[in-house]
Backbone as a chain_set.jsonl record, in Angstrom:
{"seq": "XXXXXXXXXXXXXXXXXXXXXXXXXXXXXXXXXXXXXXXXXXXXXXXXXXXXXXXXXXXXXXXXXXXXXXXXXXXXXXXXXXXXXXXXXXXX", "coords": {"N": [[121.902, 88.429, 107.956], [120.955, 85.616, 109.663], [120.581, 82.073, 108.913], [118.458, 80.858, 110.285], [116.823, 83.021, 111.025], [116.148, 83.981, 108.485], [114.715, 81.757, 107.482], [112.583, 81.723, 109.302], [111.369, 84.167, 108.661], [110.645, 83.616, 105.983], [108.854, 81.503, 106.361], [106.846, 82.79, 107.85], [106.018, 84.565, 105.923], [104.858, 82.927, 104.154], [106.096, 81.825, 101.857], [107.441, 79.538, 101.579], [107.604, 76.217, 100.387], [106.838, 72.989, 101.202], [107.683, 69.758, 100.301], [107.402, 66.536, 100.944], [110.317, 65.836, 102.607], [111.661, 67.999, 101.663], [112.376, 71.416, 101.297], [111.265, 74.12, 99.488], [112.268, 77.265, 98.591], [111.875, 79.651, 96.791], [112.298, 82.438, 96.661], [114.227, 82.976, 98.493], [117.041, 83.435, 98.07], [117.264, 86.022, 96.842], [115.985, 87.638, 98.764], [117.672, 87.207, 100.947], [120.07, 88.328, 99.949], [119.331, 91.047, 99.684], [118.799, 91.651, 102.364], [121.333, 91.254, 103.487], [122.66, 93.38, 102.264], [121.302, 95.53, 103.445], [122.121, 95.208, 106.089], [124.939, 95.578, 106.018], [125.359, 98.013, 104.826], [125.521, 101.541, 105.215], [122.851, 102.799, 105.586], [120.257, 105.242, 105.613], [117.506, 105.55, 107.925], [115.155, 105.892, 106.505], [115.856, 104.96, 103.918], [116.365, 102.287, 104.54], [113.825, 101.436, 105.382], [112.47, 101.729, 102.971], [113.769, 99.806, 101.358], [113.075, 97.484, 102.763], [110.366, 97.614, 102.38], [110.279, 97.105, 99.657], [111.112, 94.417, 99.712], [108.94, 93.303, 101.072], [106.895, 93.8, 99.175], [107.879, 92.225, 97.128], [107.675, 89.66, 98.229], [104.941, 89.543, 98.346], [104.328, 89.262, 95.72], [104.063, 91.556, 94.148], [105.991, 92.81, 92.733], [109.094, 92.186, 90.999], [112.314, 91.22, 92.064], [115.759, 91.339, 91.358], [119.26, 90.734, 90.744], [121.7, 92.481, 88.935], [124.822, 92.868, 87.682], [125.757, 93.466, 90.287], [123.833, 95.279, 91.101], [120.688, 96.046, 92.459], [117.776, 95.195, 90.863], [114.583, 96.299, 90.168], [111.547, 95.197, 89.091], [108.559, 96.223, 88.077], [105.422, 94.789, 87.588], [103.804, 96.024, 85.79], [105.286, 97.974, 84.632], [108.434, 99.257, 83.304], [111.806, 98.024, 83.941], [113.593, 99.251, 86.799], [116.371, 100.711, 88.461], [117.503, 100.199, 91.846], [118.035, 102.704, 92.985], [116.369, 104.446, 91.572], [113.884, 103.478, 92.411], [114.024, 103.869, 95.155], [113.918, 106.594, 95.219], [111.329, 107.048, 94.408], [109.577, 105.434, 95.831], [107.228, 104.537, 98.441]], "CA": [[120.752, 87.683, 108.423], [121.324, 84.211, 109.769], [119.671, 81.168, 108.201], [117.252, 80.623, 111.078], [115.992, 84.215, 110.903], [115.623, 83.98, 107.12], [113.694, 80.708, 107.385], [111.421, 82.181, 110.067], [110.71, 85.183, 107.834], [110.031, 82.966, 104.823], [107.691, 80.753, 106.838], [105.812, 83.762, 108.207], [105.559, 85.179, 104.681], [104.202, 81.855, 103.391], [106.737, 81.618, 100.564], [108.093, 78.233, 101.605], [106.782, 75.082, 99.973], [107.425, 71.727, 101.65], [107.268, 68.541, 99.617], [108.059, 65.488, 101.723], [111.281, 66.465, 103.508], [112.379, 69.026, 100.893], [111.792, 72.748, 101.403], [111.537, 74.989, 98.352], [112.155, 78.681, 98.95], [112.271, 80.283, 95.53], [112.68, 83.835, 96.826], [115.174, 83.085, 99.609], [118.332, 84.006, 97.672], [117.152, 87.469, 96.633], [115.687, 88.259, 100.059], [118.896, 87.148, 101.742], [121.015, 89.309, 99.41], [118.862, 92.386, 100.047], [118.974, 91.818, 103.808], [122.77, 91.439, 103.712], [122.958, 94.75, 101.85], [120.766, 96.418, 104.486], [122.912, 95.071, 107.312], [126.32, 96.05, 105.886], [125.387, 99.381, 104.292], [125.17, 102.613, 106.15], [121.669, 103.422, 105.008], [119.415, 106.003, 106.538], [116.311, 104.815, 108.337], [114.2, 105.974, 105.394], [116.311, 104.042, 102.862], [116.167, 100.928, 105.044], [112.39, 101.168, 105.325], [112.104, 101.572, 101.558], [114.244, 98.488, 100.898], [112.24, 96.468, 103.399], [109.077, 97.688, 101.691], [110.466, 96.366, 98.399], [111.113, 92.985, 100.045], [107.553, 92.944, 101.361], [106.164, 93.76, 97.908], [108.414, 91.056, 96.409], [107.059, 88.475, 98.837], [103.517, 89.591, 97.999], [104.239, 89.136, 94.258], [103.692, 92.829, 93.536], [107.105, 93.197, 91.882], [110.185, 91.211, 90.927], [113.639, 91.716, 92.418], [116.876, 90.526, 90.878], [120.529, 91.44, 90.759], [122.415, 92.545, 87.667], [126.077, 93.603, 87.901], [125.739, 93.908, 91.692], [122.792, 96.281, 91.333], [119.355, 95.508, 92.666], [116.848, 95.589, 89.815], [113.184, 96.167, 90.55], [110.691, 95.143, 87.907], [107.137, 96.273, 88.362], [104.784, 93.951, 86.592], [103.123, 96.85, 84.806], [106.195, 99.036, 84.214], [109.757, 98.777, 82.908], [112.765, 97.84, 85.025], [114.225, 100.425, 87.376], [117.378, 100.345, 89.45], [117.035, 100.47, 93.21], [118.1, 104.138, 93.246], [115.141, 105.029, 91.037], [112.77, 103.049, 93.243], [114.144, 104.551, 96.438], [113.5, 107.979, 95.034], [109.907, 107.177, 94.124], [108.727, 104.522, 96.598], [106.531, 104.992, 99.659]], "C": [[121.164, 86.223, 108.501], [120.234, 83.328, 109.151], [118.37, 80.946, 108.959], [116.29, 81.806, 110.961], [115.362, 84.284, 109.522], [114.509, 82.955, 106.975], [112.427, 81.111, 108.139], [110.637, 83.219, 109.281], [109.989, 84.544, 106.656], [108.799, 82.168, 105.219], [106.541, 81.698, 107.167], [105.21, 84.405, 106.962], [104.857, 84.192, 103.764], [104.771, 81.695, 101.979], [107.555, 80.323, 100.536], [107.104, 77.173, 101.146], [107.508, 73.826, 100.411], [106.817, 70.576, 100.866], [108.083, 67.419, 100.233], [109.044, 66.154, 102.69], [112.149, 67.511, 102.787], [111.628, 70.348, 101.012], [112.233, 73.568, 100.196], [111.279, 76.43, 98.78], [112.688, 79.506, 97.786], [112.825, 81.693, 95.718], [113.759, 84.042, 97.884], [116.479, 83.768, 99.22], [118.26, 85.528, 97.557], [116.887, 88.182, 97.953], [116.937, 88.295, 100.92], [119.916, 88.184, 101.256], [120.61, 90.739, 99.776], [119.099, 92.634, 101.535], [120.451, 91.98, 104.165], [123.182, 92.866, 103.369], [122.494, 95.745, 102.92], [121.657, 96.396, 105.718], [124.317, 95.663, 107.191], [126.423, 97.491, 105.382], [125.009, 100.372, 105.378], [124.021, 103.408, 105.549], [120.942, 104.234, 106.066], [118.212, 105.133, 106.911], [115.285, 104.783, 107.208], [114.581, 105.013, 104.279], [116.102, 102.586, 103.283], [114.697, 100.543, 104.964], [111.946, 100.944, 103.886], [112.561, 100.227, 101.007], [113.413, 97.364, 101.505], [110.838, 96.456, 102.797], [109.157, 96.949, 100.356], [110.452, 94.859, 98.646], [109.688, 92.522, 100.317], [106.739, 92.827, 100.068], [106.609, 92.577, 97.052], [107.763, 89.78, 96.923], [105.576, 88.394, 98.472], [103.264, 89.499, 96.489], [103.739, 90.407, 93.575], [104.778, 93.335, 92.592], [108.142, 92.084, 91.9], [111.488, 91.904, 91.305], [114.676, 90.767, 91.852], [118.139, 91.371, 90.969], [121.159, 91.358, 89.383], [123.635, 93.425, 87.902], [126.129, 94.238, 89.294], [124.777, 95.051, 91.976], [121.463, 95.565, 91.518], [118.432, 96.071, 91.6], [115.432, 95.312, 90.3], [112.355, 96.216, 89.281], [109.236, 95.131, 88.362], [106.429, 95.52, 87.254], [104.035, 94.743, 85.533], [103.988, 98.005, 84.3], [107.524, 98.416, 83.78], [110.672, 98.666, 84.124], [113.314, 99.182, 85.499], [115.314, 99.939, 88.325], [116.873, 100.742, 90.819], [117.081, 101.952, 93.531], [116.841, 104.854, 92.739], [113.949, 104.717, 91.938], [112.828, 103.741, 94.593], [113.681, 105.982, 96.334], [111.992, 108.099, 94.909], [109.012, 106.295, 94.99], [108.2, 105.179, 97.868], [105.856, 106.265, 99.472]], "O": [[121.66, 85.657, 107.527], [119.117, 83.78, 108.9], [117.302, 80.856, 108.353], [115.083, 81.615, 110.815], [114.182, 84.608, 109.39], [113.463, 83.258, 106.402], [111.318, 80.865, 107.663], [109.408, 83.175, 109.229], [108.845, 84.893, 106.364], [107.806, 82.157, 104.492], [105.395, 81.436, 106.804], [104.029, 84.751, 106.947], [104.324, 84.572, 102.722], [104.029, 81.461, 101.026], [108.275, 80.057, 99.573], [105.918, 77.227, 101.475], [108.662, 73.612, 100.039], [105.597, 70.438, 100.78], [109.301, 67.356, 100.066], [108.627, 66.966, 103.516], [113.235, 67.856, 103.253], [110.409, 70.401, 100.851], [113.426, 73.693, 99.919], [110.2, 76.762, 99.272], [113.82, 79.991, 97.814], [113.737, 82.095, 94.996], [114.16, 85.178, 98.141], [116.977, 84.604, 99.973], [119.1, 86.236, 98.112], [117.495, 89.216, 98.233], [117.228, 89.31, 101.552], [120.557, 88.847, 102.072], [121.463, 91.55, 100.138], [119.551, 93.712, 101.92], [120.786, 92.762, 105.055], [123.96, 93.486, 104.094], [123.212, 96.687, 103.253], [121.921, 97.437, 106.32], [124.837, 96.2, 108.169], [127.477, 98.114, 105.508], [124.278, 100.062, 106.319], [124.194, 104.529, 105.071], [121.012, 103.939, 107.259], [117.949, 104.11, 106.279], [114.627, 103.767, 106.985], [113.716, 104.318, 103.745], [115.705, 101.753, 102.469], [114.365, 99.442, 104.525], [111.132, 100.062, 103.617], [111.822, 99.577, 100.268], [113.087, 96.395, 100.821], [110.201, 95.406, 102.715], [108.219, 96.253, 99.968], [109.851, 94.108, 97.877], [109.276, 91.463, 99.843], [105.985, 91.87, 99.889], [105.8, 91.994, 96.33], [107.35, 88.924, 96.141], [105.028, 87.304, 98.311], [102.128, 89.641, 96.035], [103.07, 90.341, 92.544], [104.517, 94.19, 91.745], [108.073, 91.162, 92.712], [111.731, 93.044, 90.907], [114.497, 89.549, 91.863], [118.084, 92.571, 91.238], [121.156, 90.306, 88.745], [123.503, 94.59, 88.276], [126.499, 95.402, 89.446], [124.904, 95.723, 92.999], [121.158, 94.599, 90.818], [118.318, 97.287, 91.451], [115.13, 94.221, 90.782], [112.451, 97.159, 88.496], [108.755, 94.162, 88.948], [106.819, 95.618, 86.09], [103.669, 94.197, 84.492], [103.493, 98.906, 83.623], [107.715, 97.203, 83.876], [110.345, 99.158, 85.204], [113.479, 100.117, 84.716], [115.187, 98.871, 88.924], [115.932, 101.526, 90.944], [116.237, 102.428, 94.289], [116.319, 105.753, 93.398], [113.111, 105.581, 92.195], [111.797, 104.157, 95.122], [113.107, 106.52, 97.28], [111.424, 109.133, 95.26], [107.79, 106.397, 94.892], [108.674, 106.231, 98.295], [105.229, 106.774, 100.401]]}, "num_chains": 1, "name": "protein.A"}
């Protein structure tokens, strides 16, 4: 994902905060990493949709995404942490 596309997505998702001439995009790093993974991995359409659903839920503050040892960690605010494989099996 190029920077312009990422910025457009972040603006549309209303997760950018502008203060004077400084733009704060707290979730940009994680979203960019997930999108890079989607683009370089040979995922099925279903797996891609599930990962994009996780990004959407992350932007909507329904869950937290982070990386630990090159694994995507999904933390539901009312449940314990799960790896992306667990979430892919149970999401949607």
